[in-house]
N, C-alpha and C positions, 0 to 999 in steps of 0.2 A: 504494500500500500504506500502511495506517495506521501511525502511529508505535507504537501499542500495541494489544494485543488488548482490554484493559480499562482505562478510566480510572475511578478511584474518587475522588470529590470529598468529602473529609471523613474524618478519621481517628478518629472516635468509635466508639460501640458497634456500629452497623450496618455501617459501612464496614470496620472492622477485622475483623469476622467474615467478610465477603465476601473480604477480602484473604487471610486465613489459609486459607480453603477453597480459593481459587484457587492458592495458593502452590506446591503440588506438581503442578500440571497441566502445567507447562512453558509456560504462557501468559505473555506480556509484560504486566505489570501496573504501572501508575503510580498512586500514591496522592498526591493533592494536598491539603495541609493549610495553611490560611491562617495558622496560628500555628506555634510551635516547640515544643520539649520544655521542660516546666517544669523549672527548675533544682532541684537538691537543695541546700538551704541551711537555715540555722537559722530563717529566716522562714517556712518551711513550717508550723511548729508554733506560730507566734506569734499569739495572739488579737488583739493590737493591729494586727498587719499584715493578718491575714486578715479579721477581723470588722469592725474599725473603719476600716481604710484600703482594704479591698477589693483587696488585692494579688492579682495574676493575673487578676482580673476585667476584662473588656473595658471600655475607655473609650468605646466606640462609643455614639452617641446615636440612638435611634429616635424616631419620632413616635407618639403615641397617636391615638385617633379624633378628638380635638379639636385635633390638630396641636400638642400640647404635647410637649416633649422628655422622654424617659425613658431612663435608663441601665439596661439589663437585667442581671439576674444571669446572665450567660453567660460562658463560658470558651472561648477559641479557642486550642487547643493540641493537640499529639499526645495522643490519648486523649479529647479533648473534655471534656464535663462529668463523665465518669466519674473524672477525676483528683481531683475534690473531692466525689464523691457519697458517700452514706452506706453503700454496700456491702450494702444490704438488697435481695435479689433474690427476688421472689415471682412465682409463676405466676398468671395470670388464672384465673378459675373457668370451668367448662364453660358455665354460663348466660351468661357475659359475651360469648360468641361468638354468642348468639342474641338476638332481639328481647327486650328486658328493660324492663318499665315502671318508670320512676322517678317520684318525686313530681310532677315538673313536665313530664313528657313521656316519649317512648319512646326508649330507647337502642337504636340500630339494630344488627342482627346483622351478621355477617361473611360473605363468600362462601366462607370456609373454616371448618372445624369445629375444635373442640379436638383431636379425634383426628388431624387433619392436621398439627398443630404439636407434638403431645405428644412424639414421638421427638426433636424438635429442642430441646424444653425439657430433656430428659435430656442431650443433647449440650452445651447451653449451661451446664447445672449442672456438668458435668465440666470444661468449659473454664474456668469462673470459680470452680471449686473450692469449691462451696457447702458450708457447714457448717450443719446443721440437725438438729432432732429428728424422729424417725420416729413416725408414727401419733399425733400430738398434736392435730391440727387437724381437727375434724369437717367443716369447709367445704372442706378442701383437695381439689382435683380428683384423679381417679385418675392413677396414675403407673405406668409400666412398668419403672422402675428405682428403687432406693432412692437417697437422697441420697449423694453421694460420701463425705462426711465427717460425723462426729458433731457435735453442737452445741457452741457456746461456752457454758459453764456460767454461771449467774447468780452475781453477787456477793451477799453476805448480805442487803443492803438490798433488792435486786431480788428475791431468792428469797422474802423475806418478803411482798413485794407479790404475787408469783405465788401464794403460799399463800392470801393474803387473797382474791384473785380466784377461786380454786378453791372456797373456802368459800361464796362468793356465787353459785356456779353457773356461772361462766365456764370457758372452756377456754384458759388461758394457754399459749403456745407459746414455743419458742426461735426467735428471729428467724433466717431463712435468710441467712447472712452470707457474702459473697464475699471471704474473707480467707485468707491463706496461713498455715496453722498445722497442719502434719502432724508430730506428735511421733514418728511411726514413721521419719521420715527424719532422721538425725543431721546431714545436710549442709544442712538448711533454715535460712533466716533468717526466723523466724516473726514473726507479729503479736505485739506486746508488750502488747496490751490497754491502750493509752494513752487519754487524753482527747481527743486531737487526730485524729479520724477524719473526721467530717463537721462542717463543710465544708472540711477541711484536706487538702492533698496529703500523701501518706505518704513520709516521708524514707527509709523502709526498703524501699520497693517491696513491702511485705507486703500492700497492698491490691491485689486483682486488678482491674485496670481494662483499658480497651481498648488501652492502650499495652503493658502487661506481658504480657497473654495473647492479644493480637491482632496488633498492628502488629509488635512485635519478633520473635515467632515467624515471622510471614509473611516478614519480611526475611531471616531465616536459612533457612527452608525453601524460599524462592523461588530460592535459589542464584544470585543476581545478576539474575534476571529480574523480581523485584519491587523497585520503587524507591519511595522516599519523597522528595517535595519538600516541605521545610518553608518556611514564610513564602511560600506560593504561593497567592495569592487568585484564584479563578476569577471573572472579570468577567461573562461570559455564555457561553451555549451557542451553538454554531454549526450552522446547518442544512445538510444536504446538499441537492443539487438537488431541488426539489419539496417539501421540508419533511417528507417522511415518515420521514426518519432524521436523526440528529444526527451530524455528521461529527467533532465534537470540541469543544474549549473555547478561549476566549481567556483567557489567564492571565498575571498579573503576579507574577513572583518578586522578592523583595527583591534589589536591586542589579542587576536586569535590566530590559530593555525588555519590554513586553507581547508575548506570542508566541502563536501558534496551536499546539495540540497535538491530534493526531487519534487516534481509536480506533474499533475496531469496535463496542464496547459502552461506554456511559457510565452509571455508577452514582452517584447522588446520595445523600449521607449527611451533610448539613450541619446537621441539625436541622430539625424540621417548619417552622419559620418561615423559616429561611434557604434551605432547598431550594425552597420555594414562591417566595420572593423572587427567587432565581436564575432560575427558570423564567419568572417574569413580567418580569424585567429583560432577557430574551433576545428581546424584541419585535423583529421585523424584517418584511420583505415576506413571507417564507415563513410566519412565525408572528406575525401582526399583534396577537394578544392575549397572546403569550408561548408558550414551548415547551409543547406538550401541553395547551393551554388553549382548544381550540376550543369547549368547552361552558361557559366562564366559571366553572369550579369550582376552578381552582388557587388556593390561598390561602384558600378559604372553609371554614367548619366548624371553625375553630381551637378546640381544647380545651386546658385546662391544669390540670385537677383543681381542685376546691375543697379547699384544705388550710390547716390552722391549727396553730400551735404552742400547746399548752395546758400551761402550767407550773403544777403543783399544789404549794403551799408547805405544809409540815408544821411540827411543833414540834420535831422532832429532826433533826439534820444528816443529809444524804444523803452518806455517805462513799464512795459508789461512784466508781470511776475509769472503768471500762468499762461504760457503762450500757445500751447499745443491744441487749441480748440478749433482751428480752421484747416480745411482741406478742399480740394475739388478734383473731379475725375473727367473733366471735359476732354482731356487729351488721351483718355484711357485707350480708345480704339483708333486714335489718329487725330488729325486736324485738317483744316482746309488745305494745308500745304503738304500733308503726309497721309498717304492712303494705307498706312500700316500702324499698328498699336504703338503708343509711346509710353504711357504709364500713369502713375499716381503722383500727385503733388500734395504734400501735407506739411504742416508746421510741426516742429519738434519742441521739446522744452527749451527754454532760453539757455543758450550755451554760455557757460562761464568763460572768462578770458583764458583759463587754463586749457580749454578744449581748442580754442583757436591756436594756442601754442603747439598743441599736439598735431594740428592740421598743417602747421607751417613747414615749408620745405627747407627753410634756413633760419638763421637767427633774426628775430624781430623784437625790438624793445618792448618790455612789458607795458609801458605806458601807451604805446600804439595799440597793443592787443586789448588793453582795457577800454580804450576809446572805441575801437571797432566793435567790441562786444556790447558796449552800451548803446551803439547806434545802428545795430544790425537787426534784421529779422531772419529767423533760421528756417529755411525750407529744406525738405527732404524729398528727393526725387527717386522713384523706384520704377525700373523697367524690367520686363521679363527677359530671361535668358533661355537657352535651349539645352535639352539633355543629350549631349553627344557622348558616345562611348569612351572617347579618349579622356574625358574629365572623370577621374575615378579615384576611389579610395583603395589602397592596398595595405598589406601588413608585411614588412620585410622579414627575412629569415631570423633576424635578431629580435623580432617582436615590435619594431618601431612602426607607428602609424604614419603613412605617407599619403599626401594629397597632391595629385597631379591635376592641374586646372589651368585652363586658358579661357578668358571671358568670351562669350558669344553674344551676338546681336548688339554689340557695343556701338555700332554706327547709328542705330536707332536711338540709343541712349544719348549719344553726343548730339544728335538732331534735337532731342528733347531738351537738353540743357541749353542749347543755343536759342531755341524757341522761347523758353521761359525767361531767359535773360533779356531777350528782346522785349518781352511784355513788361518785365520789371522796369526797364528803362522808361517805358511809357508812364510808369507810376512814380518816376522821380528818383530811382536808384541808378547810380552810375558806377559803382565800385562793388566788386564781388570777391568773396573767398569761395573757392571751389575745391572740394575734396572728394574724389571718387574712391570708394572703399576697395582695399586690396584683398588678397587671399586670406590674410589673418582675420578679416571680419567675416565670421561664419554665422552671424545671427540668423540668416535666412537660408540655411542649408536645406536641401531637399533632394529627393529623386534617386537615391542609391539602391533602392529595392522596389522598383515601380510595380504597381498592380496592373493586371491585365487578364484577359480571358485565355490567352495562349501561353502555356508553360514554356514554349520555346523562345518567347520574346519578352517575358515578364518574370519577376521573382515571386510575386504574391498574387493570389486571386482577388476577386472584387470584395471579399470580406477581410482582406489583409492577412490571409493565412498563406504560409509558404506552400508553393506547389510541391516542393520536394520533401518537406518535413511537416507532417499533417497536424501536429499540435503546437507549431511555432507560428506566432503572429508578430507583426511589426506595426506599431500604431503612432510612431512619430512621423515627421514629414518625409521619411525615406519612401513612403508608399506612393508619393505623388508622381504621376507620369509627366506632368507639367505643373507650373506654379502660378500662372497669371502674374499680375503686378500689384497685388494687394499684400498687406502683412499676413503672415502665414498662420498665426496662432489660432484664430477663430476656426479656420478650416481644419487644423490639426485636432482641436477639441471636438468639433462637430463630427468629424469622421471617427474619432475614438469613441464617442458616445454611440454612434451608429453601430460600430463593431461590437462594443460592449453590450448593447441591447440584445444582440443575437447570442452572445455568450451567456447572458443572464436570463434570457427568455422573456425579457421585458425591459422597456426603457427606464432610465432614471426618472423618478417622479420629483418634480420641482414645482412650487407654486408659480403662478404667472408673475408675481412680484415678490421676490424673496425679501424677508425682513432685512433691512440694511445692516443690522448689528449681528446677523446670524453667525458670520465667520469670526467676528471679534470675540464673541462669547467662548469660542473654541480655543482661544489662546491660553486659557487657564487650565486646560486639561492635563492630566497626568497620563503619560503613555509609556508603558513598559518600565515603570519606575523612574522615568526621567521627566523633568518638567519641560513642557513645550515652551519655546521662546515666547515671552509675553511682553507686552508694552509695559 
């Protein structure tokens, strides 16, 4: 008899959604997380610590395609990268699920449709307490439920920019934000609209992330049958006799010798790069190329979006504190000048001068950086890239993780950047900081174990189950055959809820409007004899 019914490897967006869905089924569930809980401390909101020193970021070193070392922007902790994400959760568009021509190639369609995932988008938006404006975005896909909460309103400087965009014929929207702010609940500890949201952890737990709305509720609702092992790194997957099933994992916990843990079902949610690496590192006689890799596709087709920070500097100070409320998608599928998709334009949190220093290609006086930070508005531009087989994850004979990657569809992204700068000049901005993210920025990684109907051309079936290992599933963004140009988190969560509903035999039940303080109450829980990090 197996030790557990389900093993979930990784406590990020996908794994936490599966854990919470399974929590009330009575099944024995073990969540294995290689990191621990982020501490609540003053350094959470320190630009010097977060931006300059990279506090909480892994010190792990990967190899690139030329065997040069790189330190990825990755975070191994309970909640995964959602602990420091920007909290902007968008749906992909209907056409993103179909074959879609890009400037440099065809973005492949999915084996499921938008209609298959739409009810789970609604569930994910309730789970993550999305605040957004209704009927603002003409490109937004159809929805069967309204947003759970109304939008975070713009501050005056941002409202003026929204008015300018509207006069120019654009459709500015209120960004869909996953933040805890329900004024109807007097017991809530709400978001205070501070400057330290992305890429900072939230000291108040007002950011809805995989820990607060996924892992913690799962531990409570699981009534002792859901466990979390922190600082537990899975070294490899273990085959059952014949290799058609996975019997469990070989895991090393801090302070313990490596041990075998068995389960009836194994669910991977380590991130697209690390899930593929774990499958490849599990080479053995039963799996000579790695778990589920009989067709040599595991790790191939890595995508990570083409994205750039575009800071537009004006002549008047930008006094905004909470900047990230504005976005628009008018260029999502092209423009009057471009008959191919361009992407998403949104605001990020107000960048401190230390972030401008990190973006600099050479020495710039701190006073110049501080002036520019005070006078700029911070745009984030996201374009789709393509899943080509040469962009891949491998594991060397010495066990090193290697990422070989060359950006695709970049000419469309460059067109996008030039077009938006042209429009910003019309609004009075004439100086720009531009930083296109490199290989070390892996926030939007996807596609290393794509799902599909044909086992010869895909790694997973449409339920995210391995074609070659019948009880092995992958629910992070590795499953995505293509990735559109929206932030990935909501789609990861929605798909994980869809998969988990089939595992559980029923979907997760959530009220239409979750009580705003529901996750905060969970911060005081005692789990396995250890105190959950509390405010």
